[in-house]
VOPAGU-2260 file (C-alpha; in pm, 1 decimal, decimal comma):
REM VOPAGU-2260
SITE   aa  ch    i         X         Y         Z
SITE  MET   A    0       0,0       0,0       0,0
SITE  ASP   A    1     136,3     345,6     -87,2
SITE  ARG   A    2      93,8     663,3     115,5
SITE  GLU   A    3    -197,8     788,8     -94,7
SITE  LYS   A    4    -392,4     468,8     -37,7
SITE  ALA   A    5    -308,3     469,8     333,5
SITE  THR   A    6    -425,9     830,2     359,8
SITE  GLU   A    7    -757,7     743,7     195,4
SITE  GLN   A    8    -807,5     447,2     428,5
SITE  LEU   A    9    -720,8     650,3     737,8
SITE  THR   A   10    -950,4     938,4     640,2
SITE  ALA   A   11   -1240,7     701,3     568,4
SITE  ALA   A   12   -1198,4     530,9     906,4
SITE  LEU   A   13   -1187,8     861,7    1094,0
SITE  GLY   A   14   -1517,5     955,0     928,7
SITE  ALA   A   15   -1685,5     703,2    1159,4
SITE  PHE   A   16   -1600,9     923,8    1458,3
SITE  HIS   A   17   -1810,1    1222,3    1357,9
SITE  GLY   A   18   -1885,0    1315,9    1718,4
SITE  ARG   A   19   -2260,9    1317,7    1670,7
SITE  PHE   A   20   -2341,2    1186,6    2017,9
SITE  LYS   A   21   -2013,2    1142,4    2204,3
SITE  VAL   A   22   -1656,2    1259,4    2174,2
SITE  MET   A   23   -1374,8    1005,7    2150,1
SITE  TYR   A   24   -1010,5    1103,9    2179,8
SITE  GLY   A   25    -728,2     896,0    2045,3
SITE  GLN   A   26    -474,6     810,0    1779,7
SITE  VAL   A   27    -491,9     594,8    1465,3
SITE  CYS   A   28    -204,0     435,7    1276,3
SITE  VAL   A   29    -198,7     241,4     948,8
SITE  ARG   A   30      85,0      41,0     794,5
SITE  VAL   A   31     203,3     184,0     460,5
SITE  ASP   A   32     480,2     -61,3     372,0
SITE  LYS   A   33     751,3    -267,8     540,8
SITE  ASP   A   34     937,8      44,6     651,9
SITE  THR   A   35     672,2     306,2     730,2
SITE  TYR   A   36     333,0     368,0     887,3
SITE  LEU   A   37     102,9     668,3     886,4
SITE  SER   A   38     -10,0     813,0    1220,9
SITE  THR   A   39    -251,7    1083,4    1331,4
SITE  GLY   A   40      -9,9    1158,4    1616,0
SITE  GLY   A   41     -79,0    1239,1    1982,3
SITE  ASN   A   42    -412,1    1217,4    2160,2
SITE  LYS   A   43    -671,0    1419,8    1966,9
SITE  ILE   A   44   -1045,5    1435,3    1916,8
SITE  LEU   A   45   -1083,0    1174,4    1642,8
SITE  ALA   A   46   -1366,8    1363,4    1472,8
SITE  ASP   A   47   -1145,3    1672,2    1433,9
SITE  ILE   A   48    -836,8    1509,5    1283,3
SITE  THR   A   49    -751,0    1618,3     929,3
SITE  GLU   A   50    -492,7    1503,9     676,9
SITE  ASP   A   51    -274,0    1798,6     772,9
SITE  SER   A   52    -182,8    1621,3    1096,2
SITE  TYR   A   53     -90,0    1282,7     944,0
SITE  GLU   A   54     270,8    1184,7    1006,2
SITE  LEU   A   55     480,5     930,7     816,9
SITE  CYS   A   56     672,5     728,2    1076,0
SITE  ASN   A   57     958,8     480,6    1071,5
SITE  ILE   A   58     828,0     131,9    1142,5
SITE  ASN   A   59    1172,7      27,3    1269,6
SITE  ALA   A   60    1158,6     268,9    1563,4
SITE  GLY   A   61     928,3     332,7    1859,1
SITE  ASP   A   62     663,5     129,4    2038,2
SITE  LEU   A   63     402,0     142,6    1762,2
SITE  GLY   A   64     659,7      37,8    1506,8
SITE  GLU   A   65     747,2    -259,1    1728,7
SITE  ILE   A   66     382,6    -369,2    1736,7
SITE  PHE   A   67     366,8    -357,0    1355,7
SITE  ARG   A   68     693,7    -549,0    1329,2
SITE  LYS   A   69     594,5    -820,8    1573,1
SITE  ARG   A   70     242,2    -862,8    1433,7
SITE  PRO   A   71     256,5    -860,2    1050,9
SITE  ASP   A   72    -115,5    -943,8    1043,5
SITE  ILE   A   73    -196,3    -608,1    1205,4
SITE  ASN   A   74    -217,5    -320,9     957,1
SITE  ALA   A   75    -405,9     -70,8    1171,2
SITE  ILE   A   76    -395,9      31,2    1538,5
SITE  LEU   A   77    -645,6     259,8    1710,1
SITE  PHE   A   78    -629,3     400,5    2061,8
SITE  GLY   A   79    -967,8     537,3    2174,5
SITE  CYS   A   80   -1058,9     720,7    2493,0
SITE  SER   A   81   -1406,5     821,8    2613,7
SITE  ALA   A   82   -1556,3     871,2    2959,7
SITE  ASP   A   83   -1722,8     529,9    2960,3
SITE  THR   A   84   -1422,8     333,1    2831,2
SITE  VAL   A   85   -1207,3     488,2    3104,7
SITE  LYS   A   86   -1470,9     427,3    3373,9
SITE  ALA   A   87   -1519,3      63,0    3275,1
SITE  SER   A   88   -1143,8       0,4    3247,2
SITE  GLU   A   89   -1081,1     122,2    3601,2
SITE  GLU   A   90   -1323,6    -115,5    3766,9
SITE  SER   A   91   -1200,1    -465,1    3681,5
SITE  GLU   A   92    -918,5    -674,7    3540,3
SITE  SER   A   93   -1158,7    -812,0    3279,6
SITE  ILE   A   94   -1523,2    -762,6    3184,2
SITE  PRO   A   95   -1759,5   -1055,0    3110,8
SITE  VAL   A   96   -1895,7    -999,3    2760,9
SITE  ALA   A   97   -2269,4    -930,1    2731,9
SITE  LEU   A   98   -2299,6    -843,3    2360,0
SITE  GLU   A   99   -2259,6   -1085,0    2069,9
SITE  ASP   A  100   -2069,0    -842,7    1846,0
SITE  LEU   A  101   -1804,2    -792,6    2114,5
SITE  ALA   A  102   -1788,8   -1169,2    2177,7
SITE  ARG   A  103   -1697,7   -1215,8    1812,4
SITE  LEU   A  104   -1400,7    -982,6    1860,2
SITE  THR   A  105   -1275,0   -1101,2    2198,3
SITE  GLY   A  106   -1452,6   -1415,2    2322,8
SITE  ALA   A  107   -1605,9   -1443,0    2669,9
SITE  GLU   A  108   -1404,9   -1165,1    2836,6
SITE  LEU   A  109   -1288,9    -818,3    2743,5
SITE  LYS   A  110    -933,2    -799,0    2878,2
SITE  VAL   A  111    -809,5    -498,1    3074,5
SITE  ILE   A  112    -433,5    -461,6    3040,2
SITE  PRO   A  113    -236,0    -268,1    3307,0
SITE  ASP   A  114     -51,6     -18,4    3086,9
SITE  THR   A  115      44,7      88,0    2734,5
SITE  SER   A  116     371,5    -104,2    2714,7
SITE  VAL   A  117     430,7    -304,6    2399,6
SITE  ALA   A  118     431,8    -629,0    2597,4
SITE  SER   A  119      93,4    -548,8    2756,3
SITE  ILE   A  120     -66,3    -446,1    2428,3
SITE  LEU   A  121      56,5    -754,7    2245,7
SITE  GLU   A  122     -77,5    -970,8    2527,7
SITE  GLY   A  123    -412,1    -787,1    2517,4
SITE  VAL   A  124    -464,6    -850,4    2146,6
SITE  LYS   A  125    -301,5   -1194,5    2131,5
SITE  ASP   A  126    -630,8   -1379,9    2086,9
SITE  ALA   A  127    -857,7   -1079,5    2026,7
SITE  SER   A  128    -873,2    -764,1    1818,8
SITE  VAL   A  129    -973,7    -535,0    2108,1
SITE  CYS   A  130    -899,6    -477,1    2475,9
SITE  LEU   A  131    -909,5    -204,0    2740,3
SITE  ILE   A  132    -612,7     -26,0    2897,2
SITE  LYS   A  133    -666,7      49,2    3266,3
SITE  GLY   A  134    -748,8     416,0    3319,2
SITE  VAL   A  135    -673,6     499,1    2955,3
SITE  GLY   A  136    -945,2     362,4    2728,7
SITE  ALA   A  137    -954,8     108,1    2446,8
SITE  ILE   A  138    -723,5     -29,1    2181,6
SITE  ALA   A  139    -841,4    -197,0    1862,1
SITE  VAL   A  140    -634,2    -356,4    1586,3
SITE  GLY   A  141    -727,0    -487,5    1245,6
SITE  SER   A  142    -622,6    -575,6     894,4
SITE  ASN   A  143    -737,6    -227,1     789,8
SITE  CYS   A  144    -836,0     103,1     950,6
SITE  ARG   A  145   -1208,7      59,9     917,3
SITE  LYS   A  146   -1204,2    -273,1    1102,0
SITE  ALA   A  147   -1001,6    -115,6    1382,4
SITE  ALA   A  148   -1245,3     177,7    1398,3
SITE  VAL   A  149   -1546,4     -55,3    1417,8
SITE  GLY   A  150   -1372,3    -255,9    1690,7
SITE  ALA   A  151   -1317,2      57,9    1897,9
SITE  GLN   A  152   -1681,8     159,3    1856,0
SITE  ILE   A  153   -1803,9    -184,1    1964,4
SITE  VAL   A  154   -1582,4    -171,4    2274,8
SITE  GLU   A  155   -1712,6     176,0    2358,1
SITE  LYS   A  156   -2070,1      48,1    2323,5
SITE  ALA   A  157   -1994,1    -243,1    2557,7
SITE  CYS   A  158   -1842,6      -5,0    2813,6
SITE  GLU   A  159   -2153,1     214,0    2792,3
SITE  ALA   A  160   -2357,6     -96,5    2870,4
SITE  GLU   A  161   -2147,9    -164,4    3180,9
SITE  VAL   A  162   -2172,1     194,8    3305,9
SITE  HIS   A  163   -2524,3     301,4    3205,5
SITE  GLY   A  164   -2679,6     -44,6    3228,0
SITE  ARG   A  165   -2673,1     -15,5    3606,9
SITE  LEU   A  166   -2975,5     211,5    3576,6
SITE  ILE   A  167   -3183,4     -81,5    3444,5
SITE  GLY   A  168   -3049,3    -369,2    3651,5
SITE  GLY   A  169   -2704,9    -425,9    3501,7
SITE  THR   A  170   -2572,0    -636,6    3216,7
SITE  GLU   A  171   -2611,1   -1012,7    3195,1
SITE  ALA   A  172   -2306,2   -1191,5    3056,8
SITE  LEU   A  173   -2329,9   -1432,4    2766,8
SITE  ASP   A  174   -2271,0   -1797,5    2845,5
SITE  ARG   A  175   -1892,1   -1840,7    2831,6
SITE  ASP   A  176   -1895,3   -2138,7    2597,7
SITE  LEU   A  177   -2136,4   -1963,0    2364,5
SITE  ALA   A  178   -1924,7   -1646,6    2360,3
SITE  GLU   A  179   -1613,7   -1848,1    2274,8
SITE  LYS   A  180   -1809,5   -2026,2    2003,2
SITE  TYR   A  181   -1904,2   -1690,6    1851,3
SITE  ARG   A  182   -1539,5   -1582,7    1851,0
SITE  LYS   A  183   -1426,8   -1900,2    1673,4
SITE  GLU   A  184   -1707,7   -1876,8    1417,0
SITE  PHE   A  185   -1620,5   -1514,6    1347,9
SITE  VAL   A  186   -1256,6   -1593,7    1273,9
SITE  SER   A  187   -1312,0   -1917,3    1081,5
SITE  ASP   A  188   -1632,8   -1834,5     894,7
SITE  TYR   A  189   -1783,2   -1485,3     918,5
SITE  THR   A  190   -1473,0   -1293,4     812,3
SITE  GLN   A  191   -1430,1   -1526,6     513,0
SITE  ARG   A  192   -1779,0   -1472,6     372,6
SITE  ASN   A  193   -1833,9   -1282,3      48,9
SITE  GLU   A  194   -1461,2   -1239,1      -6,9
SITE  GLU   A  195   -1492,4   -1276,1    -383,6
SITE  PRO   A  196   -1399,3    -941,0    -542,8
SITE  TYR   A  197   -1721,4    -926,1    -741,3
SITE  VAL   A  198   -2036,4   -1112,6    -843,4
SITE  ASN   A  199   -2208,3   -1096,1   -1178,7
SITE  TYR   A  200   -2426,5    -794,3   -1249,9
SITE  VAL   A  201   -2775,6    -879,0   -1377,1
SITE  ASN   A  202   -2988,8    -647,0   -1587,9
SITE  TYR   A  203   -3245,1    -574,1   -1313,4
SITE  ASP   A  204   -3575,4    -415,5   -1402,4
SITE  GLU   A  205   -3638,6     -56,0   -1294,8
SITE  GLU   A  206   -3827,8    -141,0    -974,2
SITE  GLU   A  207   -3569,1    -390,7    -848,7
SITE  PHE   A  208   -3279,6    -160,0    -935,4
SITE  ALA   A  209   -3443,1     119,0    -734,1
SITE  LEU   A  210   -3498,6    -108,9    -433,4
SITE  ARG   A  211   -3139,7    -233,3    -443,2
SITE  SER   A  212   -3015,1     125,7    -457,2
SITE  SER   A  213   -3242,1     215,3    -166,6
SITE  LEU   A  214   -3099,2     -66,8      47,3
SITE  ILE   A  215   -2745,8      56,6     -17,8
SITE  ASP   A  216   -2834,7     418,6      62,2
SITE  HIS   A  217   -3022,0     328,6     379,5
SITE  GLY   A  218   -2744,9      93,8     493,7
SITE  ARG   A  219   -2498,7     382,6     474,5
SITE  ASP   A  220   -2753,3     605,1     646,2
SITE  LEU   A  221   -2769,8     347,8     926,4
SITE  VAL   A  222   -2395,7     393,3     981,7
SITE  ASP   A  223   -2400,4     771,4     940,8
SITE  ARG   A  224   -2670,8     800,3    1206,9
SITE  ASP   A  225   -2477,1     579,3    1452,1
SITE  LEU   A  226   -2741,4     308,4    1434,8
SITE  SER   A  227   -2486,8      43,9    1335,5
SITE  TYR   A  228   -2116,9      -1,0    1254,8
SITE  GLY   A  229   -1920,8    -152,1     967,7
SITE  SER   A  230   -2100,2    -465,1     849,0
SITE  TRP   A  231   -2312,3    -514,7    1162,9
SITE  GLY   A  232   -2691,0    -499,6    1149,0
SITE  ASN   A  233   -2898,7    -576,3     839,3
SITE  LEU   A  234   -3178,7    -441,4     620,2
SITE  SER   A  235   -3428,1    -589,1     377,9
SITE  VAL   A  236   -3728,5    -494,8     164,5
SITE  ARG   A  237   -4010,9    -698,3      15,6
SITE  LEU   A  238   -3968,0    -730,6    -363,0
SITE  ASN   A  239   -4295,5    -913,5    -429,5
SITE  ASP   A  240   -4519,5   -1174,9    -269,6
SITE  ARG   A  241   -4251,2   -1442,2    -280,6
SITE  GLU   A  242   -3913,3   -1263,0    -277,4
SITE  MET   A  243   -3719,6   -1016,3     -65,7
SITE  LEU   A  244   -3397,1    -821,7    -113,5
SITE  ILE   A  245   -3152,4    -830,7     179,4
SITE  THR   A  246   -2804,3    -700,2     257,0
SITE  PRO   A  247   -2513,1    -946,7     222,7
SITE  SER   A  248   -2332,9   -1098,8     518,2
SITE  SER   A  249   -2001,1    -957,1     643,2
SITE  MET   A  250   -1979,0    -671,3     390,9
SITE  ASP   A  251   -1917,5    -312,5     499,5
SITE  TYR   A  252   -2214,2     -93,4     407,7
SITE  TYR   A  253   -1983,2     143,5     222,0
SITE  ASP   A  254   -1849,1    -140,4       5,0
SITE  ILE   A  255   -2182,7    -286,8    -106,2
SITE  LYS   A  256   -2276,5    -246,0    -472,7
SITE  ILE   A  257   -2604,8    -302,9    -658,7
SITE  GLU   A  258   -2519,7    -663,0    -750,5
SITE  ASP   A  259   -2417,0    -748,2    -390,8
SITE  ILE   A  260   -2773,0    -717,6    -262,4
SITE  VAL   A  261   -2920,7   -1068,6    -233,6
SITE  LYS   A  262   -3259,5   -1175,6    -371,8
SITE  VAL   A  263   -3406,5   -1450,7    -153,5
SITE  ASP   A  264   -3719,6   -1664,6    -183,9
SITE  ILE   A  265   -3909,4   -1599,1     140,9
SITE  ASN   A  266   -4060,8   -1948,9     142,2
SITE  THR   A  267   -3762,8   -2168,5      54,0
SITE  LEU   A  268   -3475,6   -1932,3     149,4
SITE  GLU   A  269   -3309,0   -2018,2    -181,6
SITE  PHE   A  270   -3086,3   -1749,1    -332,8
SITE  GLY   A  271   -2882,6   -1925,2    -599,9
SITE  ASN   A  272   -2549,0   -1795,9    -728,5
SITE  GLN   A  273   -2531,5   -1467,0    -538,6
SITE  ARG   A  274   -2361,2   -1323,7    -232,3
SITE  ILE   A  275   -2431,8   -1499,1      97,8
SITE  PRO   A  276   -2724,2   -1312,5     259,9
SITE  SER   A  277   -2729,7   -1172,5     612,9
SITE  THR   A  278   -2711,3   -1428,2     892,6
SITE  GLU   A  279   -3062,1   -1322,0     994,4
SITE  VAL   A  280   -3219,3   -1420,7     660,9
SITE  ARG   A  281   -3452,8   -1668,3     836,4
SITE  MET   A  282   -3589,8   -1400,6    1066,5
SITE  HIS   A  283   -3650,5   -1159,1     777,0
SITE  ALA   A  284   -3823,3   -1424,8     563,8
SITE  LYS   A  285   -4050,6   -1536,2     847,5
SITE  ALA   A  286   -4150,1   -1175,3     916,6
SITE  TYR   A  287   -4247,8   -1120,8     551,6
SITE  ARG   A  288   -4449,0   -1441,6     552,0
SITE  GLU   A  289   -4635,8   -1380,2     875,5
SITE  LEU   A  290   -4650,3   -1009,7     971,2
SITE  GLN   A  291   -4920,6    -802,5     810,2
SITE  GLY   A  292   -4793,8    -474,6     662,3
SITE  CYS   A  293   -4430,7    -587,6     670,2
SITE  ASN   A  294   -4260,8    -440,3     363,2
SITE  ALA   A  295   -3924,3    -350,6     518,2
SITE  ILE   A  296   -3708,9    -463,3     812,3
SITE  VAL   A  297   -3415,6    -292,4     983,7
SITE  GLN   A  298   -3196,0    -450,8    1249,0
SITE  THR   A  299   -2974,5    -200,9    1432,3
SITE  ARG   A  300   -2678,6    -227,5    1671,1
SITE  SER   A  301   -2706,0     126,9    1811,5
SITE  ASN   A  302   -2539,4     214,5    2141,3
SITE  ALA   A  303   -2829,2     287,3    2376,3
SITE  MET   A  304   -3044,8       6,4    2239,9
SITE  SER   A  305   -2748,3    -227,5    2282,3
SITE  VAL   A  306   -2737,8    -135,6    2652,3
SITE  PHE   A  307   -3094,5    -265,6    2683,3
SITE  ALA   A  308   -2992,0    -575,1    2484,7
SITE  ALA   A  309   -2698,3    -636,2    2718,8
SITE  CYS   A  310   -2933,2    -602,5    3016,9
SITE  LYS   A  311   -3208,7    -814,3    2854,6
SITE  ALA   A  312   -3462,3    -537,4    2905,5
SITE  GLY   A  313   -3727,0    -357,0    2704,7
SITE  PHE   A  314   -3891,9     -23,6    2783,6
SITE  VAL   A  315   -4214,4     172,4    2755,1
SITE  LEU   A  316   -4214,9     468,4    2517,4
SITE  GLY   A  317   -4495,9     647,2    2700,9
SITE  THR   A  318   -4763,1     845,7    2522,1
SITE  GLY   A  319   -4727,7    1019,2    2186,1
SITE  ASN   A  320   -4699,5     960,4    1813,8
SITE  LEU   A  321   -4408,3     715,7    1842,3
SITE  THR   A  322   -4603,6     485,7    2071,7
SITE  ASP   A  323   -4903,5     505,3    1840,9
SITE  LEU   A  324   -4681,9     406,4    1546,7
SITE  ILE   A  325   -4493,2     111,0    1693,0
SITE  GLY   A  326   -4611,2      25,8    2045,5
SITE  ASP   A  327   -4371,6     -40,9    2332,4
SITE  VAL   A  328   -4020,1    -174,9    2281,6
SITE  MET   A  329   -4042,9    -536,3    2395,7
SITE  VAL   A  330   -3762,2    -784,8    2463,7
SITE  THR   A  331   -3761,8   -1126,8    2297,9
SITE  ASP   A  332   -3648,4   -1462,5    2426,8
SITE  TYR   A  333   -3284,0   -1531,7    2348,8
SITE  ALA   A  334   -3173,9   -1768,4    2074,1
SITE  GLU   A  335   -2857,3   -1799,7    1870,2
SITE  PRO   A  336   -2823,5   -1577,7    1561,5
SITE  GLY   A  337   -2944,7   -1714,7    1230,9
SITE  THR   A  338   -3156,3   -1991,9    1381,1
SITE  ASP   A  339   -3521,1   -2083,0    1337,8
SITE  GLU   A  340   -3553,2   -2035,2    1713,6
SITE  LEU   A  341   -3445,1   -1671,5    1689,9
SITE  ALA   A  342   -3675,3   -1612,4    1392,4
SITE  GLU   A  343   -3966,9   -1751,0    1594,4
SITE  ALA   A  344   -3875,8   -1544,8    1903,5
SITE  VAL   A  345   -3853,7   -1218,8    1708,0
SITE  VAL   A  346   -4163,4   -1265,2    1492,4
SITE  SER   A  347   -4367,2   -1383,7    1792,1
SITE  THR   A  348   -4274,5   -1063,6    1978,2
SITE  LEU   A  349   -4335,8    -842,4    1677,0
SITE  ARG   A  350   -4696,4    -958,9    1656,9
SITE  SER   A  351   -4759,1    -718,1    1948,3
SITE  THR   A  352   -4531,9    -429,4    1847,2
SITE  HIS   A  353   -4323,9    -294,2    1558,1
SITE  ALA   A  354   -3998,6    -281,1    1757,5
SITE  CYS   A  355   -3819,1    -532,4    1975,9
SITE  ILE   A  356   -3486,3    -593,6    2144,6
SITE  ILE   A  357   -3301,1    -922,3    2102,6
SITE  PRO   A  358   -3101,3    -997,6    2420,8
SITE  HIS   A  359   -2722,5    -969,9    2375,2
SITE  HIS   A  360   -2780,1    -875,7    2011,2
SITE  GLY   A  361   -2958,4    -556,3    1900,7
SITE  SER   A  362   -3298,6    -425,5    1797,9
SITE  VAL   A  363   -3540,2    -500,2    1513,1
SITE  PHE   A  364   -3800,0    -275,9    1348,9
SITE  TYR   A  365   -4055,4    -360,8    1080,2
SITE  GLY   A  366   -4298,8    -148,0     884,2
SITE  PRO   A  367   -4399,9      -3,0     547,8
SITE  SER   A  368   -4067,0     135,5     420,3
SITE  LEU   A  369   -3699,8     183,9     498,7
SITE  ASP   A  370   -3745,2     561,8     521,6
SITE  VAL   A  371   -4001,9     523,4     797,0
SITE  LEU   A  372   -3802,6     257,9     983,9
SITE  ILE   A  373   -3475,1     450,7     988,1
SITE  ALA   A  374   -3656,9     754,7    1128,0
SITE  ILE   A  375   -3829,7     540,4    1390,7
SITE  ALA   A  376   -3507,8     359,4    1485,2
SITE  GLU   A  377   -3334,3     692,8    1538,1
SITE  ALA   A  378   -3622,9     829,9    1747,8
SITE  VAL   A  379   -3627,5     515,3    1963,6
SITE  GLU   A  380   -3250,6     533,3    2007,1
SITE  LEU   A  381   -3282,0     892,8    2129,5
SITE  LYS   A  382   -3551,8     784,6    2376,0
SITE  ALA   A  383   -3326,3     505,2    2503,4
SITE  ARG   A  384   -3040,4     753,1    2544,4
SITE  ASN   A  385   -3260,3     973,0    2762,5
SITE  ILE   A  386   -3364,9     681,4    2981,8
SITE  LEU   A  387   -3001,2     578,6    3027,5
SITE  MET   A  388   -2875,7     934,8    3092,6
SITE  PHE   A  389   -2630,4     913,8    2803,7
SITE  ASP   A  390   -2617,8    1290,4    2764,1
SITE  SER   A  391   -2598,9    1370,3    3135,0
SITE  GLY   A  392   -2254,0    1229,5    3201,7
SITE  ILE   A  393   -2177,0     907,5    3387,3
SITE  PRO   A  394   -2461,7     803,3    3621,8
SITE  GLU   A  395   -2368,4     842,7    3986,2
SITE  GLU   A  396   -2325,6     528,5    4190,9
SITE  LYS   A  397   -2619,5     466,9    4425,6
SITE  GLU   A  398   -2518,4     456,3    4789,4
SITE  GLU   A  399   -2608,5     137,1    4968,1
SITE  GLU   A  400   -2854,1     186,0    5250,8
């Protein structure tokens, strides 16, 4: 990779930290070649960093260079600091994982390393791509900058769950064996999906082309509004009485093209010679078969809603237009992703509402169109933020009586 390409990758990754809800400080580095890496330098507000501050550094000198040298599989390193990552890092030597997306990055426990020494960092990311540094924040590594950025955002979300989840009873850890299973599946299967550089483009009719374009635009909107990260979450639309269009598995929303959207038979789940569809294809298909008025589905991994997922809790929206539109936000039974059991749990819950929370996972919305659902998902996220005091600083510890 040359400097121009590294600059583009670094700038794109920093775009994820637009500071819409919370400010994260830190530093990002990306390998350029065997002798150099590009760094944003120092500890800065990630949303404010511009290309003017990028520095070309010698990979054969310094602590960061040593990490790159000792781990040739790591091409990007991100240090991230926010109030909740610092708070969570100070309280334990490790944190039991309560969210599936974090389990896929680190297994059953999020490690907390004692300091920023090279030895500690290499130990922290030996069998994971993320960890916490006590009193400092988070570190995330990846094969590219965007993966490191997504890792840091997922860690921040998990730390928010630990800190703000106390207001609703606290997080409930995933079963250890299940969390380790998710980590192994992520490394051996999920990251290998849809790796082919391209699939054949078909001459779609005007309606299908428009729906495919809409899925791509709304997927990017999901990321831009902080309702999901990277390739996490999923969207679909009904194409006709027997087919749906759904986002592909394990593909970054900003990399998806028209031909990458997957057409799936909602009765047989057959999709032929296309990309592999989202893991939750069974849940989407069942919803289209059984829920009246279901023409679009959005599954988010937003921060506040993920706190409720980590705590296995739903909430009441109160009175107003939002409640009239969707009902209360109910929590489903838990089942493993992609299974018939999860599809049944979600659709059964959605018979009584248009929004639900899947424990340890995220939230699901269904309705008439993607436009409507994205707006609703954002409004519900804002409501969840208010309940959890996201914008009022870190909740104070309750004194024991």
